[in-house]
C-alpha positions in Angstrom: 140.0 82.1 118.4 142.8 80.9 116.1 146.1 79.1 116.7 146.4 79.6 120.4 147.7 77.4 123.2 145.2 77.4 126.0 146.4 75.7 129.2 146.4 75.4 133.0 143.0 77.1 133.5 139.7 76.2 135.0 138.3 76.7 131.4 140.6 77.0 128.4 138.1 79.2 126.5 134.4 79.9 126.8 132.3 81.8 124.3 128.7 83.1 124.6 128.7 84.2 120.9 127.6 81.7 118.2 129.7 83.6 115.7 132.9 82.6 117.5 135.2 80.1 115.8 137.7 77.9 117.6 140.1 76.7 114.9 143.6 75.2 115.1 144.1 75.6 118.9 146.0 73.4 121.3 144.0 73.1 124.5 145.5 71.2 127.4 145.7 70.8 131.2 142.4 72.6 132.0 139.4 71.5 134.0 137.3 72.1 130.8 139.1 72.7 127.5 136.6 74.5 125.3 132.9 75.3 126.1 130.0 77.5 125.1 128.7 78.6 121.8 130.5 78.9 118.5 132.1 76.7 115.8 134.4 74.1 117.4 136.7 72.8 114.7 136.6 73.4 111.0 135.5 71.8 107.7 138.4 69.4 107.3 141.5 67.9 109.0 144.0 70.6 108.1 146.1 72.0 111.0 144.5 75.4 110.4 141.0 73.9 111.2 141.4 71.0 113.6 141.8 71.7 117.3 144.0 69.5 119.5 142.2 69.1 122.8 144.2 66.9 125.3 144.8 66.2 128.9 141.8 68.1 130.3 139.0 67.0 132.8 136.4 67.5 130.0 137.8 68.3 126.6 134.9 69.9 124.9 131.4 71.1 126.1 129.5 72.5 123.1 126.4 74.4 124.2 122.8 74.1 123.0 122.5 73.8 119.2 126.2 73.9 118.4 128.3 71.6 116.1 131.7 70.2 116.9 133.6 68.8 113.9 137.2 67.8 112.9 138.7 68.0 116.4 141.4 65.7 117.8 140.5 65.0 121.4 143.1 62.9 123.3 143.6 61.6 126.9 140.8 63.6 128.7 138.6 62.2 131.5 135.7 63.0 129.2 136.3 63.8 125.6 133.1 65.6 124.6 130.0 66.3 126.8 127.4 67.9 124.5 124.3 70.0 125.5 121.0 69.3 123.8 120.4 69.8 120.1 124.1 69.3 119.4 125.8 67.6 116.5 129.2 65.9 116.9 130.7 64.8 113.6 134.1 63.8 112.1 135.9 64.0 115.5 138.8 61.7 116.5 138.7 60.8 120.2 141.6 58.6 121.5 142.6 57.6 125.0 139.8 59.3 126.9 138.3 57.6 129.9 134.9 58.3 128.3 134.9 59.4 124.7 131.4 61.0 124.4 129.2 61.5 127.5 125.5 62.3 126.7 124.0 63.0 130.1 120.5 64.2 130.7 120.1 65.9 127.3 118.1 65.2 124.2 118.4 65.5 120.4 122.1 64.8 120.0 123.5 63.5 116.7 126.8 61.6 116.7 128.0 61.1 113.1 131.2 59.8 111.6 133.3 59.9 114.8 136.2 57.6 115.5 136.5 56.7 119.2 139.4 54.6 120.5 139.4 53.8 124.3 141.9 51.2 125.5 139.9 50.5 128.7 137.2 53.2 128.9 133.8 53.8 127.4 133.4 55.0 123.9 129.9 56.5 124.1 128.0 56.7 127.3 124.3 57.6 127.5 122.9 58.3 131.0 120.5 60.3 133.2 117.6 60.0 130.8 119.5 61.0 127.6 116.9 60.8 124.8 116.6 61.1 121.0 120.2 60.3 120.4 121.2 59.4 116.8 124.4 57.4 116.2 125.4 57.1 112.5 128.6 55.7 110.9 130.7 55.9 114.1 133.7 53.6 114.7 134.1 52.5 118.3 137.2 50.5 119.3 138.3 49.3 122.7 140.7 46.7 124.1 139.0 46.0 127.4 136.3 48.7 127.8 132.8 49.3 126.5 132.0 50.6 123.1 128.4 51.8 123.8 126.9 52.0 127.3 123.3 53.0 127.7 121.9 53.4 131.2 118.5 52.0 132.1 116.8 55.4 132.3 118.3 56.5 129.0 117.1 53.2 127.5 113.6 53.9 128.7 113.6 57.5 127.3 115.5 56.8 124.2 112.7 55.4 122.0 114.4 57.3 119.2 117.9 55.8 119.7 118.9 55.4 116.0 122.1 53.5 115.4 122.5 52.4 111.7 126.0 51.6 110.3 128.1 51.8 113.4 131.1 49.5 113.9 132.1 48.4 117.4 135.4 46.6 117.6 137.2 45.0 120.5 140.9 44.8 120.0 142.4 41.4 120.8 145.8 41.8 122.2 148.1 38.8 122.4 150.8 38.6 125.1 154.1 37.1 124.1 
């Protein structure tokens, strides 16, 4: 699915075929922006590859075993909510209430993502999320939480790997 505007639906687009590619789309004002199987985003930041996913309930829900890369995900309630065995890499998430929600699934890799949440949560692990790998992510927030791990996820995440992540809190000065 290339270069389309997908808006004002329950789901902007859903695919059951892993050979489907979602590239260069603008997806907005849906309950769920993009979901299912396929290639979500491209191999670089060119307009022909990067999806713009904005103002949805949940922006992107890649299914089991899929990869989402080089997507711009803005101002959703939840930016990305992956299924198990999913890789999220090189995505830009800005202004979402929760950038990435890993909920009750396992074997999720979060690599080289930039997540900016003015007052929300950058990455949230909950409901026994397990075997989550975080590598080289940048998390920035003014008054929110960069990484939030629920107690049950903490208990089941003996394999939480988190090398080389940078978590920043922006300091705003009022004048």
